[in-house]
Backbone as CSV, one residue per row, in Angstrom:
resi,resn,N_x,N_y,N_z,CA_x,CA_y,CA_z,C_x,C_y,C_z
1,MET,0.837,-1.192,0.000,0.000,0.000,0.000,0.876,1.248,0.000
2,ARG,0.634,2.161,-0.931,1.469,3.355,-1.030,1.128,4.364,0.056
3,PRO,2.115,5.151,0.496,1.841,6.175,1.502,0.783,7.150,1.007
4,ILE,-0.033,7.644,1.922,-1.121,8.541,1.505,-0.569,9.844,0.961
5,ALA,0.595,10.292,1.443,1.178,11.531,0.927,1.458,11.410,-0.563
6,GLN,1.894,10.220,-0.996,2.140,10.001,-2.421,0.832,9.994,-3.198
7,LEU,-0.199,9.355,-2.627,-1.494,9.309,-3.299,-2.081,10.712,-3.423
8,GLN,-1.918,11.538,-2.365,-2.408,12.909,-2.415,-1.683,13.711,-3.487
9,SER,-0.370,13.593,-3.514,0.431,14.407,-4.431,0.111,14.118,-5.878
10,GLU,-0.325,12.895,-6.169,-0.669,12.542,-7.543,-1.888,13.318,-8.033
11,GLY,-2.736,13.760,-7.080,-3.925,14.510,-7.478,-3.812,16.000,-7.233
12,ALA,-2.664,16.430,-6.722,-2.492,17.851,-6.414,-2.164,18.643,-7.663
13,PRO,-2.423,19.953,-7.676,-2.083,20.784,-8.818,-0.581,20.764,-9.068
14,ALA,-0.195,20.833,-10.339,1.221,20.805,-10.684,1.933,21.976,-10.018
15,GLY,2.982,21.665,-9.290,3.761,22.717,-8.642,3.094,23.318,-7.425
16,GLY,1.890,22.844,-7.064,1.173,23.425,-5.931,1.443,22.661,-4.652
17,GLU,1.317,23.345,-3.528,1.503,22.702,-2.245,0.215,21.979,-1.833
18,LEU,0.402,20.868,-1.144,-0.745,20.142,-0.636,-1.376,20.933,0.513
19,ARG,-2.667,21.169,0.424,-3.395,21.874,1.486,-4.255,20.852,2.199
20,VAL,-3.917,20.554,3.431,-4.599,19.498,4.185,-5.663,20.113,5.078
21,PRO,-6.900,19.624,5.040,-7.937,20.134,5.936,-7.616,19.766,7.376
22,ARG,-7.842,20.705,8.281,-7.600,20.427,9.694,-8.681,19.509,10.260
23,HIS,-9.921,19.720,9.806,-11.051,18.976,10.363,-11.867,18.376,9.214
24,VAL,-11.959,17.058,9.200,-12.718,16.325,8.182,-13.849,15.566,8.876
25,ALA,-15.033,15.594,8.289,-16.166,14.816,8.790,-16.669,13.905,7.679
26,ILE,-17.144,12.738,8.058,-17.629,11.768,7.069,-18.968,11.187,7.497
27,ILE,-19.919,11.216,6.566,-21.176,10.485,6.729,-20.944,9.113,6.110
28,MET,-20.829,8.112,6.956,-20.474,6.759,6.504,-21.746,6.029,6.066
29,ASP,-21.995,6.000,4.781,-23.257,5.472,4.264,-22.985,4.351,3.272
30,GLY,-23.851,3.351,3.264,-23.778,2.306,2.251,-23.461,0.917,2.768
31,ASN,-23.405,0.732,4.081,-23.105,-0.598,4.610,-24.149,-1.628,4.196
32,GLY,-25.425,-1.235,4.294,-26.496,-2.166,3.943,-26.475,-2.544,2.473
33,ARG,-26.270,-1.552,1.609,-26.229,-1.832,0.172,-25.024,-2.694,-0.189
34,TRP,-23.902,-2.442,0.485,-22.701,-3.253,0.254,-22.991,-4.720,0.564
35,ALA,-23.678,-4.958,1.689,-24.009,-6.330,2.070,-25.023,-6.944,1.109
36,ALA,-26.044,-6.160,0.728,-27.076,-6.674,-0.162,-26.508,-7.086,-1.516
37,LYS,-25.557,-6.312,-2.036,-24.931,-6.640,-3.319,-24.211,-7.979,-3.267
38,ARG,-23.829,-8.393,-2.068,-23.077,-9.645,-1.895,-23.933,-10.758,-1.309
39,GLY,-25.233,-10.488,-1.152,-26.131,-11.497,-0.599,-25.856,-11.797,0.855
40,LEU,-25.364,-10.785,1.586,-25.004,-10.956,2.987,-25.982,-10.208,3.885
41,PRO,-26.075,-10.582,5.153,-26.933,-9.833,6.078,-26.359,-8.440,6.325
42,ARG,-27.216,-7.503,6.742,-26.774,-6.124,6.948,-25.639,-6.024,7.955
43,VAL,-25.644,-6.888,8.959,-24.594,-6.806,9.972,-23.215,-7.028,9.357
44,ALA,-23.160,-7.819,8.274,-21.873,-8.032,7.607,-21.373,-6.727,6.998
45,GLY,-22.298,-5.918,6.498,-21.919,-4.618,5.965,-21.408,-3.694,7.060
46,HIS,-22.051,-3.753,8.228,-21.599,-2.916,9.343,-20.209,-3.350,9.812
47,ARG,-19.957,-4.660,9.802,-18.623,-5.140,10.199,-17.568,-4.685,9.200
48,ALA,-17.901,-4.761,7.918,-16.964,-4.287,6.896,-16.762,-2.778,7.029
49,GLY,-17.828,-2.069,7.396,-17.715,-0.635,7.609,-16.784,-0.298,8.757
50,ALA,-16.765,-1.148,9.792,-15.854,-0.931,10.916,-14.409,-1.052,10.469
51,GLU,-14.141,-1.947,9.525,-12.791,-2.058,8.976,-12.408,-0.790,8.225
52,ALA,-13.380,-0.196,7.526,-13.119,1.047,6.799,-12.816,2.186,7.772
53,VAL,-13.435,2.153,8.942,-13.141,3.159,9.959,-11.678,3.073,10.352
54,ARG,-11.205,1.873,10.617,-9.802,1.685,11.011,-8.863,2.238,9.945
55,THR,-9.124,1.885,8.679,-8.280,2.354,7.578,-8.294,3.873,7.478
56,THR,-9.478,4.460,7.622,-9.620,5.903,7.443,-8.947,6.687,8.565
57,VAL,-9.061,6.210,9.787,-8.403,6.894,10.905,-6.897,6.926,10.678
58,ARG,-6.338,5.812,10.275,-4.896,5.760,10.042,-4.488,6.658,8.876
59,ALA,-5.287,6.645,7.812,-4.971,7.476,6.651,-5.061,8.958,6.999
60,ALA,-6.068,9.326,7.791,-6.224,10.727,8.181,-5.051,11.183,9.038
61,ALA,-4.635,10.337,9.967,-3.498,10.684,10.820,-2.233,10.844,9.986
62,GLU,-2.029,9.947,9.049,-0.848,10.010,8.191,-0.852,11.267,7.328
63,ALA,-2.029,11.693,6.902,-2.136,12.871,6.034,-1.953,14.181,6.790
64,GLY,-2.070,14.130,8.119,-1.923,15.352,8.910,-3.238,16.006,9.309
65,VAL,-4.350,15.300,9.113,-5.646,15.806,9.568,-5.627,15.841,11.094
66,GLU,-6.117,16.918,11.679,-6.104,17.044,13.136,-7.322,16.395,13.790
67,VAL,-8.493,16.569,13.158,-9.746,16.056,13.734,-10.526,15.327,12.644
68,LEU,-10.951,14.109,12.947,-11.791,13.323,12.046,-13.080,13.000,12.790
69,THR,-14.205,13.501,12.266,-15.504,13.278,12.902,-16.320,12.316,12.049
70,LEU,-16.776,11.234,12.650,-17.513,10.198,11.926,-18.936,10.092,12.451
71,TYR,-19.888,10.083,11.521,-21.306,9.956,11.867,-21.594,8.477,12.055
72,ALA,-21.501,8.004,13.297,-21.600,6.576,13.569,-23.028,6.113,13.837
73,PHE,-23.837,6.973,14.484,-25.213,6.598,14.807,-26.000,7.881,15.001
74,SER,-26.985,8.096,14.160,-27.763,9.332,14.244,-28.926,9.161,15.214
75,SER,-29.474,10.276,15.654,-30.631,10.220,16.550,-31.846,9.644,15.841
76,GLU,-31.808,9.600,14.499,-32.906,9.012,13.729,-32.725,7.506,13.513
77,ASN,-31.531,6.971,13.778,-31.287,5.547,13.538,-32.097,4.636,14.452
78,TRP,-32.664,5.204,15.516,-33.510,4.389,16.390,-34.759,3.907,15.660
79,ARG,-35.074,4.526,14.511,-36.252,4.114,13.743,-36.010,2.810,12.986
80,ARG,-34.752,2.387,12.927,-34.453,1.127,12.247,-34.969,-0.044,13.073
81,SER,-34.911,-1.241,12.488,-35.423,-2.416,13.191,-34.635,-2.644,14.475
82,ALA,-35.304,-3.257,15.455,-34.645,-3.547,16.732,-33.425,-4.437,16.510
83,GLU,-33.515,-5.331,15.528,-32.396,-6.233,15.249,-31.176,-5.454,14.748
84,GLU,-31.411,-4.491,13.845,-30.289,-3.740,13.307,-29.684,-2.818,14.360
85,VAL,-30.527,-2.200,15.179,-30.007,-1.352,16.263,-29.158,-2.192,17.206
86,SER,-29.625,-3.408,17.507,-28.864,-4.303,18.373,-27.532,-4.675,17.729
87,ASP,-27.542,-4.911,16.417,-26.300,-5.231,15.703,-25.319,-4.066,15.782
88,LEU,-25.825,-2.857,15.595,-24.963,-1.682,15.606,-24.355,-1.432,16.985
89,THR,-25.168,-1.554,18.023,-24.640,-1.330,19.371,-23.672,-2.441,19.766
90,GLY,-23.969,-3.666,19.342,-23.043,-4.769,19.597,-21.719,-4.552,18.890
91,LEU,-21.783,-4.005,17.686,-20.566,-3.726,16.938,-19.737,-2.644,17.627
92,MET,-20.409,-1.666,18.223,-19.680,-0.625,18.956,-18.905,-1.236,20.117
93,ARG,-19.560,-2.149,20.844,-18.873,-2.819,21.947,-17.665,-3.600,21.426
94,PHE,-17.881,-4.325,20.345,-16.809,-5.126,19.756,-15.653,-4.238,19.304
95,TYR,-15.982,-3.114,18.658,-14.951,-2.205,18.165,-14.144,-1.645,19.327
96,LEU,-14.824,-1.268,20.391,-14.118,-0.722,21.552,-13.162,-1.750,22.133
97,GLU,-13.646,-2.983,22.299,-12.815,-4.021,22.893,-11.619,-4.362,22.017
98,ARG,-11.817,-4.387,20.702,-10.745,-4.797,19.810,-9.792,-3.670,19.452
99,GLU,-10.320,-2.453,19.331,-9.519,-1.358,18.787,-8.941,-0.396,19.820
100,LEU,-9.410,-0.461,21.055,-8.985,0.544,22.022,-7.472,0.548,22.221
101,ALA,-6.888,-0.621,22.325,-5.430,-0.689,22.509,-4.702,-0.096,21.310
102,SER,-5.236,-0.341,20.104,-4.605,0.206,18.898,-4.738,1.720,18.853
103,LEU,-5.906,2.238,19.220,-6.099,3.683,19.247,-5.097,4.327,20.200
104,GLU,-4.947,3.716,21.355,-4.028,4.247,22.356,-2.589,4.205,21.846
105,LYS,-2.205,3.078,21.242,-0.840,2.897,20.753,-0.513,3.852,19.613
106,GLU,-1.505,4.134,18.756,-1.272,4.949,17.569,-1.502,6.442,17.809
107,GLY,-1.742,6.825,19.043,-1.861,8.250,19.365,-3.188,8.867,19.013
108,VAL,-4.238,8.052,18.923,-5.578,8.556,18.578,-6.322,8.926,19.856
109,ARG,-6.804,10.133,19.893,-7.617,10.591,21.019,-9.088,10.463,20.648
110,LEU,-9.829,9.709,21.424,-11.252,9.487,21.150,-12.087,10.527,21.883
111,GLU,-13.033,11.126,21.156,-13.990,12.065,21.740,-15.384,11.692,21.241
112,LEU,-16.406,12.158,21.931,-17.786,11.832,21.581,-18.623,13.096,21.469
113,ILE,-19.562,13.100,20.526,-20.616,14.100,20.495,-21.938,13.357,20.343
114,GLY,-23.015,14.040,20.670,-24.320,13.396,20.646,-24.764,13.084,22.062
115,GLU,-25.552,12.041,22.202,-26.056,11.634,23.508,-25.825,10.138,23.686
116,PRO,-24.566,9.730,23.888,-24.251,8.300,23.991,-24.913,7.609,25.174
117,GLU,-25.360,8.386,26.171,-26.050,7.774,27.298,-27.339,7.081,26.863
118,GLY,-27.816,7.420,25.657,-29.016,6.782,25.132,-28.841,5.301,24.841
119,PHE,-27.588,4.832,24.794,-27.323,3.412,24.534,-27.368,2.567,25.804
120,GLY,-27.658,3.204,26.924,-27.721,2.472,28.183,-26.452,2.657,28.990
121,PRO,-26.545,2.421,30.295,-25.416,2.719,31.183,-24.161,1.912,30.909
122,ASP,-24.301,0.646,30.500,-23.115,-0.187,30.292,-22.266,0.319,29.132
123,LEU,-22.890,0.495,27.960,-22.129,0.960,26.795,-21.664,2.398,26.988
124,ALA,-22.491,3.235,27.594,-22.091,4.620,27.847,-20.859,4.665,28.740
125,ALA,-20.813,3.801,29.744,-19.656,3.758,30.642,-18.415,3.278,29.898
126,ARG,-18.568,2.306,29.011,-17.436,1.818,28.223,-16.894,2.919,27.312
127,LEU,-17.804,3.672,26.717,-17.390,4.763,25.841,-16.640,5.839,26.621
128,GLU,-17.157,6.207,27.772,-16.494,7.226,28.581,-15.133,6.744,29.059
129,ALA,-15.029,5.464,29.380,-13.737,4.911,29.799,-12.730,4.971,28.662
130,ALA,-13.197,4.725,27.438,-12.313,4.802,26.279,-11.844,6.234,26.038
131,VAL,-12.751,7.182,26.215,-12.384,8.598,26.086,-11.299,8.954,27.095
132,GLU,-11.499,8.527,28.327,-10.535,8.841,29.385,-9.184,8.173,29.124
133,ARG,-9.213,6.948,28.650,-7.971,6.198,28.414,-7.126,6.825,27.319
134,THR,-7.747,7.459,26.349,-6.998,8.038,25.218,-6.810,9.545,25.357
135,ARG,-7.146,10.112,26.510,-7.159,11.562,26.670,-5.798,12.199,26.402
136,GLY,-4.714,11.500,26.699,-3.386,12.073,26.523,-2.829,11.963,25.115
137,ASN,-3.541,11.315,24.209,-3.045,11.140,22.845,-3.210,12.422,22.039
138,ASP,-2.283,12.658,21.121,-2.333,13.935,20.396,-1.983,13.839,18.914
139,LYS,-1.955,12.631,18.353,-1.651,12.536,16.917,-2.850,12.951,16.075
140,ILE,-4.025,12.484,16.455,-5.270,12.858,15.773,-6.417,12.673,16.757
141,THR,-7.438,13.493,16.630,-8.646,13.350,17.439,-9.731,12.697,16.598
142,LEU,-10.239,11.576,17.066,-11.334,10.868,16.416,-12.607,11.166,17.182
143,VAL,-13.524,11.882,16.544,-14.795,12.243,17.175,-15.877,11.324,16.625
144,MET,-16.482,10.552,17.500,-17.575,9.684,17.092,-18.897,10.352,17.444
145,ALA,-19.725,10.587,16.425,-21.051,11.168,16.628,-22.016,10.015,16.885
146,LEU,-22.460,9.898,18.129,-23.284,8.771,18.560,-24.604,9.274,19.125
147,ASN,-25.706,8.764,18.565,-27.030,9.263,18.937,-27.043,10.785,18.782
148,TYR,-26.540,11.208,17.623,-26.344,12.636,17.352,-27.335,13.133,16.305
149,GLY,-27.828,14.346,16.519,-28.651,15.037,15.530,-28.337,16.513,15.605
150,SER,-28.045,17.133,14.487,-27.605,18.522,14.490,-28.706,19.479,14.931
151,ARG,-29.935,19.218,14.525,-31.028,20.104,14.945,-31.183,20.082,16.454
152,GLY,-31.085,18.890,17.037,-31.158,18.779,18.485,-30.011,19.502,19.166
153,GLU,-28.817,19.383,18.589,-27.652,20.074,19.136,-27.881,21.584,19.137
154,MET,-28.419,22.122,18.044,-28.654,23.560,17.964,-29.776,23.987,18.915
155,ALA,-30.783,23.143,19.072,-31.862,23.464,20.006,-31.323,23.534,21.434
156,THR,-30.452,22.599,21.782,-29.838,22.601,23.119,-28.996,23.848,23.324
157,ALA,-28.215,24.213,22.319,-27.383,25.420,22.415,-28.253,26.659,22.603
158,THR,-29.373,26.715,21.888,-30.280,27.855,22.002,-30.899,27.939,23.389
159,ARG,-31.291,26.787,23.936,-31.867,26.771,25.285,-30.862,27.267,26.318
160,ARG,-29.597,26.854,26.174,-28.578,27.299,27.124,-28.406,28.817,27.079
161,LEU,-28.382,29.365,25.872,-28.258,30.817,25.756,-29.491,31.518,26.321
162,ALA,-30.667,30.933,26.093,-31.897,31.521,26.632,-31.872,31.518,28.159
163,GLU,-31.374,30.433,28.754,-31.277,30.353,30.210,-30.301,31.391,30.747
164,ARG,-29.180,31.576,30.043,-28.195,32.570,30.482,-28.767,33.987,30.368
165,ALA,-29.547,34.212,29.315,-30.169,35.527,29.147,-31.229,35.753,30.226
166,LYS,-32.010,34.719,30.533,-33.059,34.832,31.548,-32.476,35.154,32.920
167,SER,-31.302,34.569,33.195,-30.667,34.799,34.503,-29.940,36.130,34.569
168,GLY,-29.852,36.829,33.432,-29.170,38.113,33.407,-27.682,38.022,33.149
169,GLU,-27.202,36.804,32.891,-25.767,36.620,32.638,-25.335,37.272,31.335
170,ILE,-26.227,37.229,30.326,-25.916,37.843,29.032,-27.105,38.675,28.568
171,ASP,-26.825,39.622,27.698,-27.858,40.454,27.090,-28.353,39.745,25.829
172,PRO,-29.646,39.481,25.709,-30.147,38.806,24.501,-29.715,39.503,23.221
173,ALA,-29.616,40.822,23.251,-29.217,41.560,22.048,-27.773,41.299,21.662
174,ALA,-26.990,40.755,22.602,-25.567,40.513,22.329,-25.314,39.135,21.728
175,ILE,-26.349,38.303,21.668,-26.155,36.950,21.134,-25.831,37.023,19.646
176,ASP,-24.693,36.442,19.283,-24.268,36.448,17.887,-23.841,35.038,17.464
177,GLU,-23.345,34.915,16.234,-22.958,33.597,15.720,-21.877,32.951,16.569
178,GLY,-20.943,33.765,17.031,-19.856,33.226,17.836,-20.343,32.615,19.135
179,MET,-21.328,33.249,19.751,-21.863,32.727,21.003,-22.610,31.417,20.775
180,ILE,-23.321,31.335,19.668,-24.015,30.083,19.347,-23.002,28.972,19.085
181,ALA,-21.987,29.262,18.278,-20.964,28.271,17.953,-20.267,27.772,19.212
182,ALA,-20.078,28.664,20.178,-19.392,28.292,21.412,-20.203,27.331,22.261
183,GLU,-21.518,27.265,22.029,-22.373,26.361,22.787,-22.525,24.997,22.113
184,LEU,-22.003,24.845,20.894,-22.121,23.570,20.190,-21.095,22.573,20.722
185,GLN,-21.376,21.297,20.524,-20.494,20.256,21.060,-19.126,20.229,20.381
186,THR,-19.035,20.835,19.221,-17.777,20.836,18.468,-16.932,22.073,18.738
187,ALA,-17.318,22.880,19.704,-16.678,24.187,19.903,-15.184,24.083,20.185
188,ARG,-14.729,22.992,20.770,-13.321,22.905,21.168,-12.391,22.449,20.055
189,TRP,-12.936,22.195,18.886,-12.097,21.746,17.765,-12.083,22.768,16.631
190,PRO,-11.127,22.638,15.690,-11.090,23.565,14.553,-12.395,23.505,13.760
191,GLU,-12.712,24.598,13.084,-13.919,24.613,12.261,-13.840,23.530,11.185
192,LEU,-15.001,23.045,10.792,-15.061,21.986,9.801,-14.601,22.498,8.437
193,ASP,-13.654,21.777,7.827,-13.133,22.147,6.512,-13.737,21.319,5.385
194,LEU,-13.895,20.036,5.614,-14.302,19.121,4.547,-15.294,18.110,5.100
195,LEU,-16.422,17.953,4.396,-17.423,16.953,4.754,-17.612,16.013,3.566
196,ILE,-17.459,14.732,3.814,-17.568,13.699,2.780,-18.766,12.810,3.091
197,ARG,-19.537,12.474,2.044,-20.584,11.464,2.212,-20.401,10.391,1.153
198,THR,-20.488,9.142,1.576,-20.361,8.020,0.653,-21.724,7.507,0.215
199,SER,-21.721,6.614,-0.747,-22.872,5.824,-1.221,-23.754,6.504,-2.254
200,GLY,-23.386,7.703,-2.706,-24.148,8.355,-3.767,-25.292,9.232,-3.295
201,GLU,-25.571,9.233,-1.996,-26.622,10.110,-1.479,-26.085,11.538,-1.381
202,VAL,-26.943,12.522,-1.706,-26.497,13.924,-1.738,-27.358,14.725,-0.763
203,ARG,-27.102,14.527,0.516,-27.781,15.283,1.566,-26.952,15.159,2.845
204,LEU,-27.241,16.035,3.803,-26.463,16.060,5.040,-27.087,15.236,6.167
205,SER,-28.356,14.897,6.035,-29.015,13.999,6.996,-28.822,14.426,8.453
206,ASN,-29.031,15.716,8.712,-29.014,16.232,10.082,-27.655,16.072,10.751
207,PHE,-26.583,16.219,9.973,-25.219,16.073,10.491,-24.454,17.385,10.349
208,LEU,-24.024,17.954,11.460,-23.163,19.133,11.484,-23.688,20.259,10.579
209,LEU,-24.968,20.548,10.681,-25.590,21.536,9.799,-24.985,22.925,9.982
210,TRP,-24.807,23.347,11.215,-24.191,24.657,11.478,-22.728,24.639,11.045
211,GLN,-22.028,23.591,11.429,-20.587,23.509,11.195,-20.245,23.425,9.708
212,ALA,-21.163,22.916,8.907,-20.886,22.719,7.484,-21.171,23.946,6.631
213,ALA,-21.520,25.068,7.255,-21.929,26.255,6.504,-20.941,26.634,5.418
214,TYR,-19.633,26.580,5.708,-18.615,26.927,4.715,-17.624,25.801,4.493
215,ALA,-17.986,24.604,4.892,-17.140,23.451,4.605,-17.236,23.087,3.129
216,GLU,-16.189,22.489,2.610,-16.242,21.911,1.265,-16.962,20.569,1.361
217,LEU,-17.866,20.304,0.419,-18.659,19.081,0.424,-18.250,18.184,-0.738
218,ILE,-18.053,16.918,-0.447,-17.733,15.939,-1.489,-18.663,14.748,-1.317
219,PHE,-19.409,14.432,-2.376,-20.322,13.295,-2.360,-19.774,12.218,-3.299
220,LEU,-19.598,11.024,-2.754,-18.976,9.935,-3.499,-19.963,8.791,-3.726
221,ASP,-19.825,8.110,-4.862,-20.635,6.924,-5.122,-20.125,5.706,-4.352
222,THR,-18.897,5.753,-3.887,-18.286,4.645,-3.158,-19.118,4.268,-1.932
223,LEU,-19.386,2.985,-1.746,-20.059,2.516,-0.537,-19.044,2.514,0.607
224,TRP,-19.503,2.806,1.812,-18.563,3.005,2.904,-17.587,1.840,3.116
225,PRO,-17.995,0.578,3.078,-17.011,-0.487,3.285,-15.898,-0.507,2.231
226,ASP,-16.127,0.132,1.074,-15.108,0.198,0.026,-14.266,1.469,0.113
227,PHE,-14.514,2.298,1.109,-13.771,3.541,1.287,-12.393,3.180,1.832
228,ASP,-11.372,3.432,1.021,-10.021,3.042,1.428,-9.076,4.231,1.363
229,GLN,-7.797,3.947,1.541,-6.794,4.995,1.585,-6.749,5.794,0.287
230,ALA,-6.876,5.119,-0.846,-6.816,5.805,-2.137,-8.018,6.728,-2.337
231,VAL,-9.209,6.268,-1.941,-10.409,7.099,-2.075,-10.294,8.326,-1.176
232,PHE,-9.792,8.134,0.034,-9.623,9.245,0.960,-8.587,10.242,0.425
233,ALA,-7.494,9.725,-0.104,-6.458,10.597,-0.662,-7.003,11.426,-1.819
234,ASP,-7.851,10.816,-2.643,-8.436,11.553,-3.765,-9.363,12.662,-3.255
235,ALA,-10.118,12.375,-2.189,-10.990,13.403,-1.616,-10.157,14.561,-1.062
236,LEU,-9.048,14.255,-0.408,-8.165,15.303,0.107,-7.561,16.121,-1.035
237,ALA,-7.228,15.441,-2.120,-6.673,16.155,-3.276,-7.732,17.069,-3.896
238,GLN,-8.992,16.594,-3.979,-10.076,17.453,-4.471,-10.203,18.694,-3.601
239,TYR,-10.155,18.493,-2.303,-10.225,19.621,-1.370,-9.076,20.597,-1.646
240,GLY,-7.889,20.072,-1.847,-6.726,20.917,-2.070,-6.806,21.748,-3.333
241,ARG,-7.587,21.282,-4.315,-7.716,22.022,-5.576,-8.788,23.101,-5.526
242,ARG,-9.629,23.093,-4.511,-10.723,24.050,-4.453,-10.259,25.390,-3.854
243,GLN,-10.894,26.450,-4.307,-10.628,27.770,-3.752,-11.715,28.092,-2.738
244,ARG,-11.298,28.356,-1.520,-12.262,28.628,-0.442,-12.360,30.138,-0.259
245,ARG,-13.557,30.678,-0.485,-13.758,32.131,-0.427,-14.587,32.565,0.782
246,PHE,-15.286,31.639,1.434,-16.073,31.954,2.620,-17.037,33.128,2.365
247,GLY,-17.664,33.126,1.184,-18.633,34.152,0.852,-18.042,35.340,0.135
248,GLY,-16.707,35.436,0.075,-16.067,36.545,-0.645,-15.861,36.196,-2.100
249,ARG,-15.337,37.132,-2.846,-15.143,36.895,-4.279,-13.833,36.172,-4.512
């Protein structure tokens, strides 16, 4: 397997420097379709998707990405069948048990957004223990969005500001974009630079709606279990070729 820096450089502009996004987010979509194409149960697709997570974390760290945020379980995923929800939560337990030592060894710091307590006290405690165990790592931050919904996140941020205004701590007229952003769960990390979605779907599905306002968006036909180092490198190269104006000319 070739180094990701080489794969990136092959897609970079001639004579241009590689511009690496500090914060990348991915909507990991297509596990079910990947399994269906192979006549396998959906859980097999989720297991293959977990392998893609491992590959992507390593590739992102090698490329110099500081924060990688993965949409692992949305607040809407509870609408899926009880069997599939059970498969997904079981896979999370399995991933934690198998990968935690590797995350720690490779310098990956695990963080969470969303409401992981919704998975019950046992899994929530395991997740928090994993966060604590990797707290000192600094090669890359892996943010897992678990039981996460962006609209809910913004509603919570708004309620907090309303409570502060009601108590007299802040003037309602002083509330601005910066104050709202500071109340979001992602406030402690760099702003989102690049958002990728796999499987050919072209929507954000209630993921990082505020944070994606000026992020570069890349939608890929690749199913998530097939997302590998080369596909990721190509997405980074696409990002590097784009001109970011943030609303300016």
